[in-house]
PyMOL commands that place a pseudoatom at each C-alpha (Angstrom):
pseudoatom trace, name=CA, resn=MET, resi=1, chain=A, elem=C, hetatm=0, pos=[265.380, 111.948, 224.797]
pseudoatom trace, name=CA, resn=ASN, resi=2, chain=A, elem=C, hetatm=0, pos=[266.295, 108.420, 225.510]
pseudoatom trace, name=CA, resn=LYS, resi=3, chain=A, elem=C, hetatm=0, pos=[268.942, 108.536, 227.804]
pseudoatom trace, name=CA, resn=LYS, resi=4, chain=A, elem=C, hetatm=0, pos=[269.106, 105.079, 228.882]
pseudoatom trace, name=CA, resn=PHE, resi=5, chain=A, elem=C, hetatm=0, pos=[268.484, 101.603, 227.654]
pseudoatom trace, name=CA, resn=ILE, resi=6, chain=A, elem=C, hetatm=0, pos=[265.157, 100.404, 228.274]
pseudoatom trace, name=CA, resn=LEU, resi=7, chain=A, elem=C, hetatm=0, pos=[264.873, 96.736, 228.006]
pseudoatom trace, name=CA, resn=GLY, resi=8, chain=A, elem=C, hetatm=0, pos=[261.227, 95.998, 229.735]
pseudoatom trace, name=CA, resn=ILE, resi=9, chain=A, elem=C, hetatm=0, pos=[258.802, 93.362, 229.641]
pseudoatom trace, name=CA, resn=ALA, resi=10, chain=A, elem=C, hetatm=0, pos=[258.606, 94.370, 233.108]
pseudoatom trace, name=CA, resn=ALA, resi=11, chain=A, elem=C, hetatm=0, pos=[257.732, 97.687, 231.799]
pseudoatom trace, name=CA, resn=ALA, resi=12, chain=A, elem=C, hetatm=0, pos=[255.288, 96.756, 228.921]
pseudoatom trace, name=CA, resn=ALA, resi=13, chain=A, elem=C, hetatm=0, pos=[253.589, 94.483, 231.253]
pseudoatom trace, name=CA, resn=ALA, resi=14, chain=A, elem=C, hetatm=0, pos=[252.828, 97.899, 233.815]
pseudoatom trace, name=CA, resn=LEU, resi=15, chain=A, elem=C, hetatm=0, pos=[251.407, 100.055, 230.634]
pseudoatom trace, name=CA, resn=ALA, resi=16, chain=A, elem=C, hetatm=0, pos=[248.861, 97.112, 230.221]
pseudoatom trace, name=CA, resn=VAL, resi=17, chain=A, elem=C, hetatm=0, pos=[248.099, 96.908, 233.614]
pseudoatom trace, name=CA, resn=GLY, resi=18, chain=A, elem=C, hetatm=0, pos=[247.929, 100.732, 233.807]
pseudoatom trace, name=CA, resn=SER, resi=19, chain=A, elem=C, hetatm=0, pos=[245.348, 101.146, 237.181]
pseudoatom trace, name=CA, resn=LEU, resi=20, chain=A, elem=C, hetatm=0, pos=[243.939, 97.099, 236.971]
pseudoatom trace, name=CA, resn=SER, resi=21, chain=A, elem=C, hetatm=0, pos=[245.180, 94.352, 239.078]
pseudoatom trace, name=CA, resn=VAL, resi=22, chain=A, elem=C, hetatm=0, pos=[245.390, 91.963, 236.359]
pseudoatom trace, name=CA, resn=SER, resi=23, chain=A, elem=C, hetatm=0, pos=[246.131, 92.765, 232.445]
pseudoatom trace, name=CA, resn=ALA, resi=24, chain=A, elem=C, hetatm=0, pos=[245.361, 91.450, 229.542]
pseudoatom trace, name=CA, resn=GLU, resi=25, chain=A, elem=C, hetatm=0, pos=[248.335, 89.450, 229.231]
pseudoatom trace, name=CA, resn=GLY, resi=26, chain=A, elem=C, hetatm=0, pos=[247.674, 87.599, 233.027]
pseudoatom trace, name=CA, resn=PHE, resi=27, chain=A, elem=C, hetatm=0, pos=[250.209, 89.601, 234.842]
pseudoatom trace, name=CA, resn=ALA, resi=28, chain=A, elem=C, hetatm=0, pos=[249.022, 90.689, 238.339]
pseudoatom trace, name=CA, resn=LYS, resi=29, chain=A, elem=C, hetatm=0, pos=[250.530, 92.937, 241.113]
pseudoatom trace, name=CA, resn=THR, resi=30, chain=A, elem=C, hetatm=0, pos=[251.709, 90.888, 243.670]
pseudoatom trace, name=CA, resn=ASN, resi=31, chain=A, elem=C, hetatm=0, pos=[253.279, 93.629, 245.660]
pseudoatom trace, name=CA, resn=THR, resi=32, chain=A, elem=C, hetatm=0, pos=[252.300, 97.127, 246.821]
pseudoatom trace, name=CA, resn=TYR, resi=33, chain=A, elem=C, hetatm=0, pos=[255.327, 100.175, 246.348]
pseudoatom trace, name=CA, resn=THR, resi=34, chain=A, elem=C, hetatm=0, pos=[255.216, 102.824, 248.708]
pseudoatom trace, name=CA, resn=PRO, resi=35, chain=A, elem=C, hetatm=0, pos=[256.825, 105.746, 248.060]
pseudoatom trace, name=CA, resn=GLY, resi=36, chain=A, elem=C, hetatm=0, pos=[260.465, 106.266, 249.501]
pseudoatom trace, name=CA, resn=MET, resi=37, chain=A, elem=C, hetatm=0, pos=[260.281, 102.517, 250.388]
pseudoatom trace, name=CA, resn=PHE, resi=38, chain=A, elem=C, hetatm=0, pos=[263.808, 102.610, 248.362]
pseudoatom trace, name=CA, resn=SER, resi=39, chain=A, elem=C, hetatm=0, pos=[265.819, 105.456, 249.585]
pseudoatom trace, name=CA, resn=ASP, resi=40, chain=A, elem=C, hetatm=0, pos=[267.920, 105.300, 246.709]
pseudoatom trace, name=CA, resn=VAL, resi=41, chain=A, elem=C, hetatm=0, pos=[265.529, 105.669, 243.858]
pseudoatom trace, name=CA, resn=PRO, resi=42, chain=A, elem=C, hetatm=0, pos=[264.233, 109.303, 244.191]
pseudoatom trace, name=CA, resn=ALA, resi=43, chain=A, elem=C, hetatm=0, pos=[260.240, 109.870, 242.253]
pseudoatom trace, name=CA, resn=THR, resi=44, chain=A, elem=C, hetatm=0, pos=[262.216, 112.029, 239.449]
pseudoatom trace, name=CA, resn=GLU, resi=45, chain=A, elem=C, hetatm=0, pos=[264.432, 109.715, 238.418]
pseudoatom trace, name=CA, resn=TRP, resi=46, chain=A, elem=C, hetatm=0, pos=[263.888, 108.235, 234.732]
pseudoatom trace, name=CA, resn=TYR, resi=47, chain=A, elem=C, hetatm=0, pos=[263.793, 104.815, 236.529]
pseudoatom trace, name=CA, resn=ALA, resi=48, chain=A, elem=C, hetatm=0, pos=[261.515, 105.587, 239.271]
pseudoatom trace, name=CA, resn=SER, resi=49, chain=A, elem=C, hetatm=0, pos=[258.021, 104.062, 237.840]
pseudoatom trace, name=CA, resn=SER, resi=50, chain=A, elem=C, hetatm=0, pos=[260.096, 101.309, 236.217]
pseudoatom trace, name=CA, resn=VAL, resi=51, chain=A, elem=C, hetatm=0, pos=[260.971, 99.944, 239.691]
pseudoatom trace, name=CA, resn=LEU, resi=52, chain=A, elem=C, hetatm=0, pos=[257.750, 100.672, 241.058]
pseudoatom trace, name=CA, resn=SER, resi=53, chain=A, elem=C, hetatm=0, pos=[255.908, 98.518, 238.388]
pseudoatom trace, name=CA, resn=SER, resi=54, chain=A, elem=C, hetatm=0, pos=[258.708, 95.726, 238.432]
pseudoatom trace, name=CA, resn=TYR, resi=55, chain=A, elem=C, hetatm=0, pos=[258.782, 95.459, 242.181]
pseudoatom trace, name=CA, resn=GLU, resi=56, chain=A, elem=C, hetatm=0, pos=[254.804, 95.501, 242.099]
pseudoatom trace, name=CA, resn=LEU, resi=57, chain=A, elem=C, hetatm=0, pos=[254.349, 92.811, 239.754]
pseudoatom trace, name=CA, resn=GLY, resi=58, chain=A, elem=C, hetatm=0, pos=[256.436, 91.094, 241.501]
pseudoatom trace, name=CA, resn=PHE, resi=59, chain=A, elem=C, hetatm=0, pos=[259.752, 90.675, 239.230]
pseudoatom trace, name=CA, resn=MET, resi=60, chain=A, elem=C, hetatm=0, pos=[262.505, 92.486, 241.293]
pseudoatom trace, name=CA, resn=LYS, resi=61, chain=A, elem=C, hetatm=0, pos=[263.353, 93.203, 244.621]
pseudoatom trace, name=CA, resn=GLY, resi=62, chain=A, elem=C, hetatm=0, pos=[265.368, 95.241, 246.510]
pseudoatom trace, name=CA, resn=THR, resi=63, chain=A, elem=C, hetatm=0, pos=[269.403, 94.400, 247.485]
pseudoatom trace, name=CA, resn=ALA, resi=64, chain=A, elem=C, hetatm=0, pos=[268.377, 95.350, 251.305]
pseudoatom trace, name=CA, resn=GLU, resi=65, chain=A, elem=C, hetatm=0, pos=[265.736, 96.649, 253.048]
pseudoatom trace, name=CA, resn=ASN, resi=66, chain=A, elem=C, hetatm=0, pos=[265.465, 100.464, 252.123]
pseudoatom trace, name=CA, resn=ALA, resi=67, chain=A, elem=C, hetatm=0, pos=[267.928, 100.017, 249.149]
pseudoatom trace, name=CA, resn=PHE, resi=68, chain=A, elem=C, hetatm=0, pos=[267.229, 98.730, 245.462]
pseudoatom trace, name=CA, resn=SER, resi=69, chain=A, elem=C, hetatm=0, pos=[270.653, 99.382, 243.983]
pseudoatom trace, name=CA, resn=PRO, resi=70, chain=A, elem=C, hetatm=0, pos=[269.550, 101.002, 240.548]
pseudoatom trace, name=CA, resn=GLU, resi=71, chain=A, elem=C, hetatm=0, pos=[273.126, 101.841, 239.419]
pseudoatom trace, name=CA, resn=GLY, resi=72, chain=A, elem=C, hetatm=0, pos=[274.044, 98.584, 240.709]
pseudoatom trace, name=CA, resn=ASN, resi=73, chain=A, elem=C, hetatm=0, pos=[275.207, 95.347, 237.806]
pseudoatom trace, name=CA, resn=MET, resi=74, chain=A, elem=C, hetatm=0, pos=[272.504, 93.376, 237.708]
pseudoatom trace, name=CA, resn=THR, resi=75, chain=A, elem=C, hetatm=0, pos=[274.216, 89.907, 237.964]
pseudoatom trace, name=CA, resn=ALA, resi=76, chain=A, elem=C, hetatm=0, pos=[273.670, 86.945, 235.980]
pseudoatom trace, name=CA, resn=ALA, resi=77, chain=A, elem=C, hetatm=0, pos=[271.766, 84.886, 238.903]
pseudoatom trace, name=CA, resn=GLU, resi=78, chain=A, elem=C, hetatm=0, pos=[269.376, 87.819, 238.954]
pseudoatom trace, name=CA, resn=ALA, resi=79, chain=A, elem=C, hetatm=0, pos=[268.590, 88.707, 235.532]
pseudoatom trace, name=CA, resn=VAL, resi=80, chain=A, elem=C, hetatm=0, pos=[268.144, 84.458, 235.526]
pseudoatom trace, name=CA, resn=THR, resi=81, chain=A, elem=C, hetatm=0, pos=[265.891, 85.232, 238.242]
pseudoatom trace, name=CA, resn=ILE, resi=82, chain=A, elem=C, hetatm=0, pos=[263.270, 87.842, 236.777]
pseudoatom trace, name=CA, resn=ALA, resi=83, chain=A, elem=C, hetatm=0, pos=[263.393, 85.866, 233.488]
pseudoatom trace, name=CA, resn=ALA, resi=84, chain=A, elem=C, hetatm=0, pos=[261.712, 82.925, 235.643]
pseudoatom trace, name=CA, resn=ARG, resi=85, chain=A, elem=C, hetatm=0, pos=[259.656, 85.353, 237.464]
pseudoatom trace, name=CA, resn=VAL, resi=86, chain=A, elem=C, hetatm=0, pos=[258.065, 86.580, 234.471]
pseudoatom trace, name=CA, resn=HIS, resi=87, chain=A, elem=C, hetatm=0, pos=[257.832, 83.191, 232.650]
pseudoatom trace, name=CA, resn=ASP, resi=88, chain=A, elem=C, hetatm=0, pos=[255.639, 81.653, 235.500]
pseudoatom trace, name=CA, resn=ALA, resi=89, chain=A, elem=C, hetatm=0, pos=[253.599, 84.735, 236.401]
pseudoatom trace, name=CA, resn=TYR, resi=90, chain=A, elem=C, hetatm=0, pos=[252.868, 85.121, 232.254]
pseudoatom trace, name=CA, resn=PHE, resi=91, chain=A, elem=C, hetatm=0, pos=[251.687, 81.217, 232.477]
pseudoatom trace, name=CA, resn=ALA, resi=92, chain=A, elem=C, hetatm=0, pos=[250.161, 81.924, 235.882]
pseudoatom trace, name=CA, resn=LYS, resi=93, chain=A, elem=C, hetatm=0, pos=[252.332, 78.735, 237.267]
pseudoatom trace, name=CA, resn=HIS, resi=94, chain=A, elem=C, hetatm=0, pos=[252.480, 79.846, 240.766]
pseudoatom trace, name=CA, resn=THR, resi=95, chain=A, elem=C, hetatm=0, pos=[255.991, 78.212, 240.996]
pseudoatom trace, name=CA, resn=SER, resi=96, chain=A, elem=C, hetatm=0, pos=[256.995, 78.444, 244.804]
pseudoatom trace, name=CA, resn=PHE, resi=97, chain=A, elem=C, hetatm=0, pos=[260.884, 79.274, 244.041]
pseudoatom trace, name=CA, resn=SER, resi=98, chain=A, elem=C, hetatm=0, pos=[263.107, 78.225, 247.016]
pseudoatom trace, name=CA, resn=GLN, resi=99, chain=A, elem=C, hetatm=0, pos=[266.355, 80.430, 247.596]
pseudoatom trace, name=CA, resn=ASP, resi=100, chain=A, elem=C, hetatm=0, pos=[267.473, 77.584, 250.068]
pseudoatom trace, name=CA, resn=GLY, resi=101, chain=A, elem=C, hetatm=0, pos=[269.546, 75.353, 247.601]
pseudoatom trace, name=CA, resn=ALA, resi=102, chain=A, elem=C, hetatm=0, pos=[273.489, 75.171, 247.537]
pseudoatom trace, name=CA, resn=HIS, resi=103, chain=A, elem=C, hetatm=0, pos=[273.141, 78.662, 245.954]
pseudoatom trace, name=CA, resn=TRP, resi=104, chain=A, elem=C, hetatm=0, pos=[270.131, 80.899, 246.262]
pseudoatom trace, name=CA, resn=TYR, resi=105, chain=A, elem=C, hetatm=0, pos=[269.434, 81.063, 242.463]
pseudoatom trace, name=CA, resn=ASP, resi=106, chain=A, elem=C, hetatm=0, pos=[269.700, 77.099, 241.888]
pseudoatom trace, name=CA, resn=ASP, resi=107, chain=A, elem=C, hetatm=0, pos=[265.641, 76.754, 241.620]
pseudoatom trace, name=CA, resn=TYR, resi=108, chain=A, elem=C, hetatm=0, pos=[265.576, 79.945, 239.279]
pseudoatom trace, name=CA, resn=VAL, resi=109, chain=A, elem=C, hetatm=0, pos=[268.279, 78.498, 237.206]
pseudoatom trace, name=CA, resn=SER, resi=110, chain=A, elem=C, hetatm=0, pos=[266.612, 75.290, 237.140]
pseudoatom trace, name=CA, resn=TYR, resi=111, chain=A, elem=C, hetatm=0, pos=[263.132, 76.224, 236.552]
pseudoatom trace, name=CA, resn=ALA, resi=112, chain=A, elem=C, hetatm=0, pos=[264.729, 79.041, 233.298]
pseudoatom trace, name=CA, resn=THR, resi=113, chain=A, elem=C, hetatm=0, pos=[266.525, 75.873, 231.929]
pseudoatom trace, name=CA, resn=GLU, resi=114, chain=A, elem=C, hetatm=0, pos=[263.347, 73.538, 231.697]
pseudoatom trace, name=CA, resn=ASN, resi=115, chain=A, elem=C, hetatm=0, pos=[261.244, 75.917, 230.364]
pseudoatom trace, name=CA, resn=GLY, resi=116, chain=A, elem=C, hetatm=0, pos=[263.513, 77.047, 227.177]
pseudoatom trace, name=CA, resn=ILE, resi=117, chain=A, elem=C, hetatm=0, pos=[265.060, 80.213, 228.793]
pseudoatom trace, name=CA, resn=LEU, resi=118, chain=A, elem=C, hetatm=0, pos=[268.025, 79.732, 229.743]
pseudoatom trace, name=CA, resn=GLU, resi=119, chain=A, elem=C, hetatm=0, pos=[270.391, 78.533, 227.171]
pseudoatom trace, name=CA, resn=PRO, resi=120, chain=A, elem=C, hetatm=0, pos=[273.024, 76.389, 229.694]
pseudoatom trace, name=CA, resn=GLU, resi=121, chain=A, elem=C, hetatm=0, pos=[276.218, 77.251, 228.319]
pseudoatom trace, name=CA, resn=LEU, resi=122, chain=A, elem=C, hetatm=0, pos=[275.079, 81.228, 228.462]
pseudoatom trace, name=CA, resn=PHE, resi=123, chain=A, elem=C, hetatm=0, pos=[276.705, 81.303, 232.025]
pseudoatom trace, name=CA, resn=ASP, resi=124, chain=A, elem=C, hetatm=0, pos=[279.707, 79.730, 233.292]
pseudoatom trace, name=CA, resn=ASP, resi=125, chain=A, elem=C, hetatm=0, pos=[279.626, 82.382, 236.535]
pseudoatom trace, name=CA, resn=TYR, resi=126, chain=A, elem=C, hetatm=0, pos=[276.078, 83.124, 237.887]
pseudoatom trace, name=CA, resn=ASP, resi=127, chain=A, elem=C, hetatm=0, pos=[277.533, 86.365, 240.096]
pseudoatom trace, name=CA, resn=ARG, resi=128, chain=A, elem=C, hetatm=0, pos=[279.076, 88.168, 237.304]
pseudoatom trace, name=CA, resn=PRO, resi=129, chain=A, elem=C, hetatm=0, pos=[277.454, 90.996, 235.551]
pseudoatom trace, name=CA, resn=ALA, resi=130, chain=A, elem=C, hetatm=0, pos=[275.030, 90.144, 233.301]
pseudoatom trace, name=CA, resn=THR, resi=131, chain=A, elem=C, hetatm=0, pos=[275.263, 91.959, 229.754]
pseudoatom trace, name=CA, resn=ARG, resi=132, chain=A, elem=C, hetatm=0, pos=[272.505, 93.555, 228.033]
pseudoatom trace, name=CA, resn=SER, resi=133, chain=A, elem=C, hetatm=0, pos=[272.597, 91.379, 225.187]
pseudoatom trace, name=CA, resn=GLU, resi=134, chain=A, elem=C, hetatm=0, pos=[272.658, 88.200, 227.555]
pseudoatom trace, name=CA, resn=MET, resi=135, chain=A, elem=C, hetatm=0, pos=[269.898, 89.910, 229.452]
pseudoatom trace, name=CA, resn=ALA, resi=136, chain=A, elem=C, hetatm=0, pos=[267.647, 90.566, 226.297]
pseudoatom trace, name=CA, resn=LEU, resi=137, chain=A, elem=C, hetatm=0, pos=[267.953, 86.957, 225.576]
pseudoatom trace, name=CA, resn=LEU, resi=138, chain=A, elem=C, hetatm=0, pos=[266.337, 85.907, 228.657]
pseudoatom trace, name=CA, resn=PHE, resi=139, chain=A, elem=C, hetatm=0, pos=[263.243, 88.417, 228.572]
pseudoatom trace, name=CA, resn=SER, resi=140, chain=A, elem=C, hetatm=0, pos=[263.112, 87.146, 224.686]
pseudoatom trace, name=CA, resn=GLY, resi=141, chain=A, elem=C, hetatm=0, pos=[262.419, 83.449, 225.961]
pseudoatom trace, name=CA, resn=ALA, resi=142, chain=A, elem=C, hetatm=0, pos=[260.684, 84.660, 228.912]
pseudoatom trace, name=CA, resn=VAL, resi=143, chain=A, elem=C, hetatm=0, pos=[257.371, 85.229, 227.067]
pseudoatom trace, name=CA, resn=PRO, resi=144, chain=A, elem=C, hetatm=0, pos=[255.737, 83.524, 224.001]
pseudoatom trace, name=CA, resn=ALA, resi=145, chain=A, elem=C, hetatm=0, pos=[256.482, 84.750, 220.223]
pseudoatom trace, name=CA, resn=SER, resi=146, chain=A, elem=C, hetatm=0, pos=[252.634, 86.095, 220.199]
pseudoatom trace, name=CA, resn=TYR, resi=147, chain=A, elem=C, hetatm=0, pos=[253.738, 88.439, 222.995]
pseudoatom trace, name=CA, resn=LEU, resi=148, chain=A, elem=C, hetatm=0, pos=[256.136, 89.861, 221.134]
pseudoatom trace, name=CA, resn=THR, resi=149, chain=A, elem=C, hetatm=0, pos=[254.121, 91.088, 217.783]
pseudoatom trace, name=CA, resn=ALA, resi=150, chain=A, elem=C, hetatm=0, pos=[255.904, 93.620, 215.900]
pseudoatom trace, name=CA, resn=GLN, resi=151, chain=A, elem=C, hetatm=0, pos=[255.319, 97.618, 216.713]
pseudoatom trace, name=CA, resn=ASN, resi=152, chain=A, elem=C, hetatm=0, pos=[257.808, 99.407, 214.044]
pseudoatom trace, name=CA, resn=ALA, resi=153, chain=A, elem=C, hetatm=0, pos=[260.027, 98.765, 211.030]
pseudoatom trace, name=CA, resn=VAL, resi=154, chain=A, elem=C, hetatm=0, pos=[262.922, 98.080, 212.662]
pseudoatom trace, name=CA, resn=GLU, resi=155, chain=A, elem=C, hetatm=0, pos=[265.287, 96.347, 210.022]
pseudoatom trace, name=CA, resn=GLU, resi=156, chain=A, elem=C, hetatm=0, pos=[268.854, 96.214, 211.614]
pseudoatom trace, name=CA, resn=ILE, resi=157, chain=A, elem=C, hetatm=0, pos=[270.692, 97.240, 214.450]
pseudoatom trace, name=CA, resn=PRO, resi=158, chain=A, elem=C, hetatm=0, pos=[273.484, 99.235, 214.122]
pseudoatom trace, name=CA, resn=ASP, resi=159, chain=A, elem=C, hetatm=0, pos=[276.082, 97.682, 216.359]
pseudoatom trace, name=CA, resn=VAL, resi=160, chain=A, elem=C, hetatm=0, pos=[275.009, 94.084, 216.414]
pseudoatom trace, name=CA, resn=PRO, resi=161, chain=A, elem=C, hetatm=0, pos=[275.945, 92.549, 212.943]
pseudoatom trace, name=CA, resn=GLU, resi=162, chain=A, elem=C, hetatm=0, pos=[273.572, 90.112, 211.486]
pseudoatom trace, name=CA, resn=THR, resi=163, chain=A, elem=C, hetatm=0, pos=[275.705, 87.410, 212.183]
pseudoatom trace, name=CA, resn=ASN, resi=164, chain=A, elem=C, hetatm=0, pos=[275.831, 87.530, 216.138]
pseudoatom trace, name=CA, resn=ARG, resi=165, chain=A, elem=C, hetatm=0, pos=[274.588, 84.425, 217.127]
pseudoatom trace, name=CA, resn=TYR, resi=166, chain=A, elem=C, hetatm=0, pos=[270.917, 86.108, 218.818]
pseudoatom trace, name=CA, resn=TYR, resi=167, chain=A, elem=C, hetatm=0, pos=[270.370, 88.518, 216.247]
pseudoatom trace, name=CA, resn=ASN, resi=168, chain=A, elem=C, hetatm=0, pos=[266.891, 87.197, 215.669]
pseudoatom trace, name=CA, resn=GLN, resi=169, chain=A, elem=C, hetatm=0, pos=[266.016, 87.731, 219.149]
pseudoatom trace, name=CA, resn=LEU, resi=170, chain=A, elem=C, hetatm=0, pos=[267.233, 90.830, 219.496]
pseudoatom trace, name=CA, resn=LEU, resi=171, chain=A, elem=C, hetatm=0, pos=[265.629, 92.304, 216.576]
pseudoatom trace, name=CA, resn=THR, resi=172, chain=A, elem=C, hetatm=0, pos=[262.531, 90.786, 217.454]
pseudoatom trace, name=CA, resn=LEU, resi=173, chain=A, elem=C, hetatm=0, pos=[262.455, 93.122, 220.922]
pseudoatom trace, name=CA, resn=TYR, resi=174, chain=A, elem=C, hetatm=0, pos=[263.749, 96.152, 218.525]
pseudoatom trace, name=CA, resn=LYS, resi=175, chain=A, elem=C, hetatm=0, pos=[260.558, 95.261, 216.505]
pseudoatom trace, name=CA, resn=ALA, resi=176, chain=A, elem=C, hetatm=0, pos=[258.184, 94.375, 219.466]
pseudoatom trace, name=CA, resn=GLY, resi=177, chain=A, elem=C, hetatm=0, pos=[259.406, 98.276, 221.123]
pseudoatom trace, name=CA, resn=ILE, resi=178, chain=A, elem=C, hetatm=0, pos=[260.600, 96.439, 223.851]
pseudoatom trace, name=CA, resn=LEU, resi=179, chain=A, elem=C, hetatm=0, pos=[264.290, 97.336, 223.259]
pseudoatom trace, name=CA, resn=MET, resi=180, chain=A, elem=C, hetatm=0, pos=[264.630, 101.339, 222.056]
pseudoatom trace, name=CA, resn=GLY, resi=181, chain=A, elem=C, hetatm=0, pos=[268.507, 101.418, 221.943]
pseudoatom trace, name=CA, resn=ASN, resi=182, chain=A, elem=C, hetatm=0, pos=[270.574, 103.929, 223.751]
pseudoatom trace, name=CA, resn=ASP, resi=183, chain=A, elem=C, hetatm=0, pos=[270.696, 106.827, 221.419]
pseudoatom trace, name=CA, resn=GLU, resi=184, chain=A, elem=C, hetatm=0, pos=[268.448, 108.143, 218.500]
pseudoatom trace, name=CA, resn=PHE, resi=185, chain=A, elem=C, hetatm=0, pos=[270.502, 105.617, 216.125]
pseudoatom trace, name=CA, resn=GLY, resi=186, chain=A, elem=C, hetatm=0, pos=[269.373, 102.527, 218.528]
pseudoatom trace, name=CA, resn=THR, resi=187, chain=A, elem=C, hetatm=0, pos=[272.646, 101.440, 219.148]
pseudoatom trace, name=CA, resn=PHE, resi=188, chain=A, elem=C, hetatm=0, pos=[272.473, 98.572, 221.674]
pseudoatom trace, name=CA, resn=LEU, resi=189, chain=A, elem=C, hetatm=0, pos=[276.374, 98.083, 223.246]
pseudoatom trace, name=CA, resn=PRO, resi=190, chain=A, elem=C, hetatm=0, pos=[275.454, 94.470, 223.522]
pseudoatom trace, name=CA, resn=ASN, resi=191, chain=A, elem=C, hetatm=0, pos=[278.861, 93.620, 225.519]
pseudoatom trace, name=CA, resn=ASN, resi=192, chain=A, elem=C, hetatm=0, pos=[277.869, 96.113, 228.047]
pseudoatom trace, name=CA, resn=ASN, resi=193, chain=A, elem=C, hetatm=0, pos=[276.782, 95.427, 231.820]
pseudoatom trace, name=CA, resn=ILE, resi=194, chain=A, elem=C, hetatm=0, pos=[272.888, 95.946, 232.214]
pseudoatom trace, name=CA, resn=SER, resi=195, chain=A, elem=C, hetatm=0, pos=[272.314, 98.018, 235.475]
pseudoatom trace, name=CA, resn=ARG, resi=196, chain=A, elem=C, hetatm=0, pos=[269.405, 96.984, 237.790]
pseudoatom trace, name=CA, resn=ALA, resi=197, chain=A, elem=C, hetatm=0, pos=[267.537, 100.329, 237.059]
pseudoatom trace, name=CA, resn=GLU, resi=198, chain=A, elem=C, hetatm=0, pos=[267.921, 99.607, 233.037]
pseudoatom trace, name=CA, resn=ALA, resi=199, chain=A, elem=C, hetatm=0, pos=[266.353, 95.886, 233.751]
pseudoatom trace, name=CA, resn=ALA, resi=200, chain=A, elem=C, hetatm=0, pos=[263.726, 97.292, 235.663]
for i in range(1, 200): cmd.bond("trace and resi %d" % i, "trace and resi %d" % (i + 1))
show_as sticks, trace
zoom trace
C-alpha cells in the first residue's frame, strides 16, 4: 500500500543508477551515505532508501550534522535548490553554487530562473513551506520532456481539475510514474505541504 506520496526524480534516478556510479541519464553519485549517518532516518522507514539515494546523488543534504528532519516541511528555498541540483546534474553543468549571498539560496534561485525551472512569481516567500504541487512543478522543469516518457495510461487526477494552471505538468508526472498519488485513487492533495521525506 502506498502510504505516502512519492515524488521522486531522485528516486527514479536511483533506480536507473542501481549499483553503478553513473546512470544512462548521466546522474552520478557524488556522496557516500553510511548507515546511521542521520539518526532520525531508521533503515526500516519507508523513506530510508530514498533519503540514501537523494543524498548520494547530491540532491539533498541533512538539516544538521546527524539529522535529516524527514517529517519537517520542505521550504520553497529547499525545493528550488533540489530542482536546480537535479537540472545541473542531468545536464552535467558542474555549477559551483555559492551560499554566500544575502540569502543562502540566492544562487539556486538565479540558476532555476535562468534555466526555466522556476517561474519568478511562483514564490513570494522562500522561507515558507512548499506545497506538493509546487514541488512537482519544479521537478517537471528540472529535466527535459524526453526524460518524462509515459509509462502508464493515467487520464485524470481525482483532486486536480483540468482548469488547474499546472494540470498538464502534473499529469505528465503521473503518466511517467513519478507521481503516484496518496491513496488507491491517485489523489494528489496539491495544496498540502510536502515533507522532506516525501521530497526525497
